[in-house]
Structures are given as structure tokens and as C-alpha cells.
C-alpha positions in Angstrom: 166.3 70.4 119.4 166.0 73.9 120.8 163.6 76.3 119.3 165.0 79.7 118.5 162.6 82.6 118.2 163.1 84.8 115.1 161.9 87.7 117.2 164.3 89.1 119.7 163.0 89.0 123.3 163.9 91.5 125.9 163.3 90.6 129.5 162.8 93.3 132.2 163.4 92.4 135.8 162.4 94.6 138.7 165.2 96.2 140.7 166.5 94.3 143.7 167.5 95.5 147.1 166.7 98.6 149.1 168.8 101.0 147.0 169.3 99.6 143.5 170.9 101.8 140.9 168.6 104.4 139.6 167.7 103.9 135.9 168.2 107.5 134.9 168.9 106.6 131.3 165.5 104.8 131.2 163.8 107.9 132.5 165.3 109.9 129.7 164.4 107.3 127.1 160.8 107.4 128.3 160.7 111.2 128.3 157.9 111.3 125.7 155.7 109.2 128.0 156.4 111.6 130.8 155.3 114.5 128.6 152.2 112.5 127.5 151.1 111.7 131.1 151.8 115.2 132.3 149.7 116.7 129.5 147.0 114.1 130.0 146.7 115.0 133.7 146.3 118.7 132.8 143.6 118.1 130.2 141.7 115.7 132.4 141.7 118.2 135.3 140.0 120.9 133.2 137.9 118.7 130.9 134.2 119.7 131.0 134.9 122.3 133.7 132.6 125.3 133.3 135.3 127.8 134.2 138.3 125.8 132.9 141.7 127.2 134.0 139.9 130.2 135.6 139.8 128.0 138.7 143.6 128.4 138.9 143.0 132.1 139.5 139.8 131.8 141.6 141.1 129.4 144.2 144.1 131.4 145.5 142.2 134.7 145.2 139.2 133.4 147.2 141.5 131.8 149.8 143.4 135.1 150.0 140.1 137.0 150.7 139.0 134.5 153.4 142.4 134.6 155.1 142.5 138.4 154.9 139.1 138.7 156.6 139.6 136.0 159.3 143.3 136.2 160.1 144.1 139.7 158.9 141.0 141.7 160.1 139.4 139.6 162.8 142.4 137.8 164.4 144.8 140.7 163.5 147.7 138.3 162.9 150.8 140.3 162.2 152.1 140.3 158.6 155.6 141.9 159.2 154.4 145.3 158.0 153.3 143.8 154.6 149.7 144.3 153.4 148.0 141.0 154.5 146.4 140.2 151.1 149.7 140.0 149.3 151.4 138.5 152.4 149.0 135.6 152.3 148.9 135.3 148.5 152.7 134.9 148.2 152.5 132.0 150.7 149.5 130.4 148.9 151.4 130.1 145.6 154.1 127.6 146.8 151.6 125.9 149.1 149.0 125.2 146.4 151.7 124.0 144.1 152.9 121.6 146.8 149.4 120.5 148.0 148.1 119.8 144.5 151.2 117.9 143.4 151.2 115.9 146.6 147.5 115.0 146.3 147.9 113.9 142.6 151.2 112.0 143.3 149.8 110.2 146.3 147.0 108.5 144.3 148.8 108.4 141.0 149.7 104.7 140.9 146.2 103.6 141.8 144.7 105.9 139.3 147.0 104.6 136.6 146.6 100.9 137.5 145.8 99.9 133.9 149.1 101.2 132.8 150.9 99.3 135.5 149.5 96.0 134.6 149.8 96.2 130.8 153.2 97.6 129.8 156.7 98.1 131.2 158.1 101.6 131.8 159.9 103.2 134.8 157.2 103.5 137.4 158.8 106.6 138.8 157.4 108.5 135.7 153.8 108.3 137.1 154.3 110.3 140.3 156.8 112.5 138.6 154.3 113.5 135.9 151.7 114.2 138.6 154.0 116.6 140.3 155.1 118.4 137.2 151.6 118.9 136.0 151.1 121.5 138.7 153.5 123.9 137.2 150.9 125.2 134.7 148.6 126.3 137.6 151.6 127.9 139.4 152.6 129.9 136.3 149.1 131.3 135.8 148.7 132.2 139.4 152.1 133.9 139.4 150.9 136.3 136.8 148.1 137.3 139.2 150.8 137.8 141.9 152.7 140.2 139.6 149.5 142.3 139.4 149.1 142.3 143.2 152.7 143.4 143.6 152.2 146.3 141.2 148.9 147.2 142.9 150.6 147.5 146.3 153.7 149.1 144.8 156.0 146.3 146.0 159.2 145.9 144.1 161.2 142.6 144.7 164.9 142.9 145.5 167.8 140.9 144.1 166.6 137.9 146.2 164.0 137.2 143.5 166.8 135.4 141.6 166.5 132.6 144.1 162.8 132.0 143.2 163.4 129.2 140.6 165.4 127.3 143.2 162.6 127.8 145.7 160.0 126.5 143.2 162.2 123.5 142.5 162.5 122.9 146.2 158.7 122.9 146.6 158.4 120.4 143.7 161.1 118.1 145.2 159.3 118.2 148.6 156.0 117.1 147.0 157.8 114.4 145.0 159.7 113.1 148.1 156.5 112.8 150.2 154.5 111.7 147.1 156.8 108.7 146.5 156.1 107.5 150.0 152.4 108.0 149.8 152.0 106.6 146.3 153.8 103.3 147.2 152.0 103.0 150.5 148.6 103.7 148.7 149.1 100.6 146.6 149.5 98.4 149.6 147.0 100.2 151.9 144.1 102.0 150.3 143.4 103.8 153.5 146.2 106.1 152.6 144.1 107.7 149.8 141.6 108.8 152.4 144.3 110.1 154.7 145.9 112.3 152.1 143.4 115.2 152.3 143.7 115.2 156.1 147.5 115.2 155.9 147.4 118.2 153.5 145.0 120.2 155.6 146.9 119.6 158.8 150.2 120.4 157.0 148.8 123.7 155.9 148.1 124.9 159.4 151.5 123.7 160.5 153.0 125.9 157.7 153.3 129.7 157.8 150.6 130.3 155.2 148.2 132.4 157.2 150.7 133.7 159.8 154.3 134.9 160.0 157.4 132.9 160.9 158.2 135.7 163.3 155.7 134.2 165.7 158.0 131.2 166.1 160.7 131.9 168.7 164.3 131.9 167.3 166.8 129.3 168.3 165.7 125.8 169.2 162.0 126.2 168.3 162.9 127.7 164.9 165.0 124.7 164.2 162.2 122.3 165.2 159.8 124.3 163.0 162.2 123.9 160.1 161.5 120.1 160.2 158.5 121.1 158.1 160.1 121.6 154.7 157.3 123.9 153.5 158.1 126.4 156.3 161.4 127.1 154.6 159.9 127.3 151.1 157.1 129.7 152.1 159.4 132.0 154.1 161.8 131.9 151.2 159.1 133.1 148.9 158.2 136.0 151.2 161.9 136.9 151.5 162.4 136.7 147.7 159.3 138.6 146.7 158.4 140.9 149.7 161.7 141.5 151.4 160.6 139.7 154.6 162.9 138.0 157.1 165.4 135.6 155.4 164.6 132.0 156.0 168.1 131.3 157.4 168.4 128.3 159.6 164.8 127.4 158.9 165.6 126.7 155.2 168.8 124.8 156.0 167.0 122.4 158.2 164.2 122.1 155.6 166.8 121.2 153.0 168.2 118.4 155.1 164.7 117.0 155.7 163.8 117.0 152.0 167.1 115.3 151.0 166.4 112.6 153.6 162.8 112.2 152.5 163.7 112.1 148.8 166.4 109.4 149.2 164.4 107.2 151.5 161.3 107.8 149.3 163.2 106.5 146.2 164.5 103.6 148.2 161.1 102.5 149.4 159.4 103.2 146.0 161.9 101.0 144.2 161.7 98.3 146.8 157.9 98.1 146.4 158.0 98.6 142.6 158.2 94.9 141.9 154.8 94.3 143.5 152.9 97.2 142.1 151.4 95.3 139.2 150.4 92.4 141.4 148.8 94.3 144.2 147.2 97.3 142.5 
């Protein structure tokens, strides 16, 4: 005699294959969890901090001052005729958004190991919430940027309309790389120690403190575009300061991000079935 449970049972199975169908509907159904995790990350970051969200303003401002003294005054790196403080600050905004999102996303699965082992939900929500949480910092810093632009008498052109797309591109870049690092970090904990080094090296490989004009056009500019943040940063300077358009640099960066995002989703879902066992 078979026993029939009066309580309906729903069985969840991990996706199979290297590129299973994305469960976009599930992501939407768990949108409240995405909101909760995002808000939790924001509160934890500033909990018991003496200066609170003031750090969001202090960090880019202090970095701008250091860059202005070392690279602007001492090294005399050209800034395309733009005052160096605002030249560097405009680049720091997308960079800090990317760096913070990548750092949080890379370690997000290990940090949330308790959730992974106790309840089912789309695992993609964890790195996604870590990336989205950085938008608050970016929004506050952008207000400071507006003050700097007014102080130096710089008025953006129509290109500022592309800014939302550039911000989205920076977020997608962080998510694409974060998917790789978060999944790898579950398998190899060395990745967590490598993330700060990766971010530091990536910053110097990006035109944060210097101008893209220092990179020769043609072949070398295309090679430089393999760094997605090069296209994003130059796009910000073009949209807000009227600098040289990113052109081929941004086109190459777009292709790189699409490839990283697709392969990152493939690898993340391939490893998803083992997250709870390994973490």
C-alpha cells in the first residue's frame, strides 16, 4: 500500500549542462529576496561606522587629491586640457562602482554560505544583489561630481544622455567577472585573496589616472579595449567632460563584456549544483 503525503511536495533539481535555460521567471518571483539581500548589504557596510555614508564621499575625494598631487602636479600627466581634479574624479566614479561591486560579488557566495545550505532560491541572486548594492554609493558620489562640474564651470553636452547606458555597462562588467570569481571562490578559497590584487592591477591598467590619448590609435587602441573598463571610463569622460569619444575602444569593450557575461553565466550555472556541498 503506497503512502500518499497530504502535503504537496515540490522537488527542485539543479540545472544540467553547460548552458541550461535561464530561470528568468524564478528571478522575478524572488525579487523580494533580491531587494532584501541588497538592502542588507548596504546596512551591514555602514553599520557601526563612525562616519557612515560619509565614507562614500571621502574615498573618491581623497583619491582625487592624491592623484592630482602625484599624477597631475608631480608627474604632469596630460589631462586633455581638463582640470586634473575633475578629470580624475569623473574616472573614479565608474571605477569605484566597478571595483566595489566586483569585490563584493567575488566573495558573495562564501559570505552567504548559510543561505546556500538551508533554503532553495536562484543562486544568481546573491552576486546580483552584491553588484546592485553599489548603486547607492555611486548616486551619492555623483552629487559631489555635479558640485565639481559647477565649480570648474564645465557644462556637459548632449552626450550626457548616454550616461545611464555607461553605468549599466559598468554594472554588467562587474557582474560578468563577479560570476566567474564567485563560482571559483567556492571551489578555490585562494581566489578571495587574489581579488584585491586583481582589482589593484586592473585599476592601473585602466585610464583612471591618465588619459586614453596616451595609447596609440589603431592596433594598440583595439588591444587596450580588451579591458572593458577602459571603454566605460573614457565614455564617462566623453559624456561629462566632452573628451575624445571612446569609439573603437568601447566597441571592443562591449564584445568582451558580452563574452564574459555569457561564459560567466554558463560556468556559474554549471557549478551551481555543487555550491551547497562545497561551500
